[in-house]
N, C-alpha and C positions, 0 to 999 in steps of 0.2 A: 227634834230640833226646836230650840226656843224661839219664840216670836221676838220681833224687834221690841215690842212693848215690854216683854218679860226681861229681855237683856237690859233695856234702859232702866227699868225699875231696880234691877239688881245693882246696876252701876250707881244709881242715885243713892242707894244704901251705902255703897262704898264711899261716895262723896261725903255723906253724913258722918261716916266713921272717921274720915280724914279731919273733918272740922271738929268732931268731938275730941280728937287727940291734939287739938290745937294747931293743926297743920293747914296752912292756906293752900287750897288745891289749885289756885290760879295766881301765883305770885307775879309781881311786876318785873322782878329782876331774875337774872340767871347767873350762875357762877361759872358758866362755860368759859374755858380758857383757850381752847383750840377747836376748829371745825373738824368734822370727821375726815374731810379730804386732807387737812393738815396732819391729822393723826396717821393716815395711811402713808402720806408722802414722807413723813419724818419718823416713821415707826422704828427703824433700826436705831436711831439716836435716842429716841424715847425709851426703848427697851433697854439699851445699854446703860443709860444714866439712872434708870430706876426712878425717874421723876414721877411725882404724884400730880395728876392732872384731872380737871373736870371736863367731861365731854357731855353732849346733850343731843337729844333728837326724839323722834316719834318711835314708839315701840312697834316694829313690824312683825315680830315673831317672838314667842316665848316657848322654850323647850326645856324639858327636864322636870324632875320631881324630887321630893325628899329634901336633901340638904344642899342641892346644887341646881342652879337655873342658868341657862344661856338665853340671852336676848339679842335681837338685832335692832340697831338704831338707825334711823335715817334722818338727816338734818337738811337735806336738799343739796348738800355738796357731795355726799357719798353715804355709804352704809358701813357700819362697823359693829363688831360683836362685843358684847359685854358678858361678864361672868359674875354671878352673885352666889357666894357660898356662905352657908350658915356659920361655919367656924371662923370666917373672916368678919362678916357683918355683925355677928352676935345674934342671939335668939330674938331679941326685940325687933331690930331693924329688918331681919330676914323674914320673920313671921308676918310683920306688918306689910312688907312687900307682897307676900302671897295673898294677904287679905284684901289689898286695895288696887294692885296693879293689873292692867289689862292691855291687850293689843290695841293700839290706837292712842294710848296715853303719851304725852310728852313728859320725859323725865331727864334728869341729869345724874350721872354717876361719876364718882371720883375714885381713882386708884392708879395702879401701875400697869404697864404694858408687858405682854409676853405672848409667845406663840404656843398654841395647843400642840398636842402630839400629832395632830393632822396638819400642822403648819398654819393654822388660821390665826391671823392677827387679832388680839383680844385685849380688852382692859378688864383686869380683875378688880372688882369694886370693893372699896373699904367704906364707902358711904353712898347714899342715893337720896334723891329729892324729887318730889312731884312738881312738875311745871304747869301741866294743864291736864285735868282729868277728862277723858272722853266719855260721853254718855251713850253714844251709838257705836255699834261695831263697824269696822271696815268691811268692804266687800271681800269675799274669799279670794285669796291670792291667785289661784289658778283660773278663776272664772271672771273675776272683776264684775263690772257693770255690763250686762248683756243688752238691755233695752236701749235703743238709740236715743230716744227722748230722755230717758233717765241719765244716760251718759252726758248729754249736752246740759241737762238741768243741774247735774251734780258734777260739773267739770273738774272741780277740785279733787274729787275721788278718782275720777277717770285718769287724770294726770298722775296722781299718786300711785295708782296701781298698774299703770301702763307705761313702761319705759320707752316704748316706741313713740308714744304721743309726747312724752316729755322731751325726747330728742327732737321731735318735729317743732315744738315750741322754741327750742334753742336755735334750730336751723332758721326759723323764720326771723328771729331777731338778728341773726347774722346776715340774712338776706338783705335786710334794710341797712345794716351797718356797711356792707360791701357797696351797696348802691350809693349811699351817702358819701363814702370815701371816694368812690369813682368820680362822682360829680365834682367834688371839691378838688380832686387831683387834676381835673380838666378845667379848673378855673371858674366854676359856677358858684355863685353866691346863694347861700340858703336863705330863703325869705319866708314870711308868714303872711297869708292873705285871709280875708274874711270868710267865715263859715256861714254867716247869716247874710243873705242878700235880698235886695228888693226885686231883682230879676235874676233868674238863674241863667248861666251860660257855660259854654265850653263843651257841651255834650247834648245828646238828645235823650232825655229821660224824664219820667214823671217825678217832680220834686215833693218833698215833705213840706207842708205849710204850717206855720205857727204864727203867733201874734206877739208883737212887742208892745207891752202895756204902757211904758213911759211915752213912747212916740205915738201910741194908738195906731200901729202900723202892721199890716200883714207882711211877714217876711218868709223866706224859704231857706231851708238847709241846702248848702251848695251841692251840686251834682258833679262838679269837677274840682280840681285842685288849683283854683284861682286862675284859670286860663285868661279871662278877660282882665284880671288884675295884673297878672304878670306881664301881659302885653303893654299895659300902662307903664310898667317899669322899663320896658324897652324904649318907650317914648321918653321916659325920664332920663335915659342915658346909661342905664345899666346894660352891659353887653351880654351877660350870661346870668340867669337866675334859675333856681329850682326850689321846689317845695315837696316835702313828704307829709301827707296829712290824711284826714278822714274825709270821705265823701258819702253822700246819702242819696239813695234812689228808691222811690216808692214803687217797687216793682216786685215781680214774683221771685220765688226761690227755686234754684235749680243747681245742678252740679257746678255751674260757673257763675251763678248770680246770687247775690244776697243784698240786703237793704243798707248795710253799713260796712265799709271796707276802707283799706288804706291804699292810696295811690301815690305815685310820684309824677310830677310834671316838670319839664324844663323848657326854657325859652332861650334861644341863641340868636343874637342879632348878627346880621351880615352872613347868615347861613341859609341854605335851602334844604329841601327834602332829601336830596342826594347826600349832603353832608350829614343829615340826621340819620340816614340809614347806616352809614359807615360807623357812626358813634354808637348807635343802638346795638349793632352786631357785636362790636367790641365789648360793650357793657354786658350783654347777655352771656357771652362766653366767659367773661371774668366772674360773673355771679355763679354760673354753673360750676366752674372749676373750684372757686373758693368756698362755696357753700355745700356743694354736693360731691366735689372731688372728681367730676367727670363731665364730659360734654355729650355723652351718649345716654339716651333715655328711652324708656318705653312707657307710654302714658295713654290712657283711654284706648288701649288696644293698638296704638300706633307707635312706631319706632322712628327716632330721628337723632341726628348728630349735629349739634350747634356749630361744630367746627367745619362742617361741610360748606360748600359754596351755597349762598342764599339766592335762589332763583327769584327773579322779579316777575310776578304774575299780573297781567293786565285784567282789571276787574271786568270790563265789558267783553273782552275777547274770551276770557275763561268762562264766564257765565253763558255766552253764546255757544261755546264748544260743548259744555256739559248739559245744557238745557234746550239748545236750539232757539233761545230767545235773545234778541238784541234789545237790551234794556233801554237803549237810547231812542229806538224807533218803534218798538212794538206797542200795540194798543194795550190799554189796561185790561180790556176784555180777554185778549190773548194771554196776557200775563196770568190772570186769574185761572184761565182754562188750563194752562201748563202747571200751575201750582196744584190745582185740584187733581190733575192726572198724576203728578208726582207724590200725591198724598201729603203735601206740606200744609200744615195749619198756619194761618197768617192772621194777624190782628190789623184791622183797618183795611180799607180798600183804596186808599190814595196811592198815587204812583210811587211815592217815596217808600212806603211800607212794602209794596209789592216787589219793588226792586230789591230791597234789603232781604226779603224772604227768599227770593230766588237765589241770591248770593249765599245765604246761609245754608241752603241745600247743597251747594257746590263746596263750600268751605269744609264741611264735615268730612270730605273725602280726600283732603290734602294733608299729608303728614308734615311737610316742611323739612327743614326751615326754609322759609320764603318770605318775601315782602309782597303784599298785595298793593298795587299802585293804580293810579288813574281812575279813581272813583268818579261816577257821574256827579255833576255839579249839584244835582238835586239833593244828594245825601251828604254833601260836604259843605255846609253853609259858611264855614270859617276858613276855607282853603283857597289858595290862589288857583286861577284857571291854568290848565295845562296848555303851554304855549303851542304844542303840536296838535291839540284837539280841544277847542274851546268848550265842548260839551262835557269835558272831564276836568279833573283837578290834579294838583300836585300833592296828593295825599298818600300816605303809606301806612301799612299795618303789618307787623310781624305775624307770621302764621306758623304754628306748630301744633301737631296732634289734632288737626281739624278745628283749631280755635284761633281767634284773634287775640294776641297777647300784647297789645299796645296800639297806639293811634297817634299819627303825626302828620304835620302839614308843612308845606311852604305857606306860612300864614298870610291870609288876605289882609292887605294894608291899603287897599283902595276904598276910601270912605263911601263913595257913591255906589260902588258895587256891593259893599257890605250892607248898606242901607236897603238896597233892593232885595237882597237875600233875606234880611230880617223881615221885610214886608211879606215876602213869599211864605216864610215860616209862620208869621202871624195869621195868615189866611188859613194855614193848616190847623192852627190852634182854634180858630173860629169855627172850623168844620168838625171839631171834636178830637183832634189829635193831641193827646195829653203829653206826648214826648217831643213835640216840635219845639224849636228853640225860641225863647222869648225875645222880643225886641228890646234892644238896649241903646237908647238914643245917646246916652252919655259916653258910651264906648265909641259910637260913630263920631261924636264930637272930638274925642281924643284922636281918632284916626285923621281927622281934618287938620289937626296940628302937626301930624306927621309921625309915622312909626317906621323904623328902618326895615329892610328885608329881614325876615325872621323865620327860623325853623322852631316849631313847637312840637313836643312829644310827651305822651303820658303812658304809664303802665302801672299795674298794681298786683294785688294778691292773686289774681288769676294765673299769672306767670308762675308764682311760687307753687300754687296748688297743682299745676300741670307738671312741673318738674318733680314734685313730690309724689305725683300720681295719686292724689287724694281729692275728694270733693271739696269745693271751696269752704263749705261750712265746717268740714272736719279740721281745716287748718286754722280756724278762728278760735280764740280762747273761750269766749262766751257768746255763742250765737244767740240771736234774738229768739226768745221762746214765748209762747202764749202763757199767761198766768195759769198755774196748776189748778185744775178743777178738783174740788174735794168730793 
């Protein structure tokens, strides 16, 4: 088997041969008249009319020898067979093809359409032209790229050789199309909010920090999709807004976490968390049906049906039921002791992190679909207090396959309460909690002017990855990679 360097050197010689013959191996224009999908869809008419057409694509296979060669082209819309015959092309063009063409090259061929004896739709070439000479070989068809890091680093080859991954990319695009259409059908206005912020808000996560040279100012990449900005729009008089965009969190990588991802957030004036739960359930079912064609899924080893009734699970009661710990009253010492006994690793030793770690242990055992409700006030700094228990909040999170796939609130609009919670979060930051929420005095000032009762909710790529039963990184086109070490 030839090495990559040997193959590359042989192809460079073919490149030189093209140039020596006065052929531009990388022309700017193509003569292509129809896509391969159009050729497939209109084949009967094309065959009957005997029209001469140019088609183009990447060579995925070359078969045959002597005076006849079959090739398979792929242009991204479909694949199609081409036939090159010496008695049709003539000695010069046919022999030149054999001298310079390789699997991986982009070419165009001109000719008429017919079916082979085996019934395969084919174009018989009367002319051909090089569009882009490849210098490296494609991965083997049946093996593709096996190394995970190599697959992510050379995603273009991974997608080219893996139809399942290509379909996943298309499904993800449809996932966001359906989401956008759903929100607009419900009367929500699509907006754009800043991705660079002087204080981050809307989530608890460690942000990426950068510097604005012109203002000589440190700024952060946003960790939510404009939560505190969209709430300003509620104060401005817009009743329904949403945004689909990128968020950035300087955190670890796992099956469900990555540093850059797409989320959607909506804000709905004069609505509360009960209204939000009804809307979210309807939206998730619509996404499942239109993107995946079903509401029944198996993911992460757990099965669920989104069309089932969604149970409401009380955060405090469920945690107590599954761990024996009442997170509202237990001491931090007892919480740590229980986590150690359960074998749960936890970051930080403040009450907020310990509470969250206990819940995460419970969450993994819940298939759903369900809504987690009434989170302790400590871990919901932007949510209204639960009127039935002032130590908890009107927060909700959809649960499926042991994961939280969204986050919503009856939004806190009491400026004095919000200020106190920001102060509590600031104390956590001062104690070293990098995920605590930053204080935003201008947001509090906005609340003092008045914001209507509002429901806010956000979800993102994690939902798609769970419905697809894939790790989050696998569903991203180009995951962040360390620079390749030589």
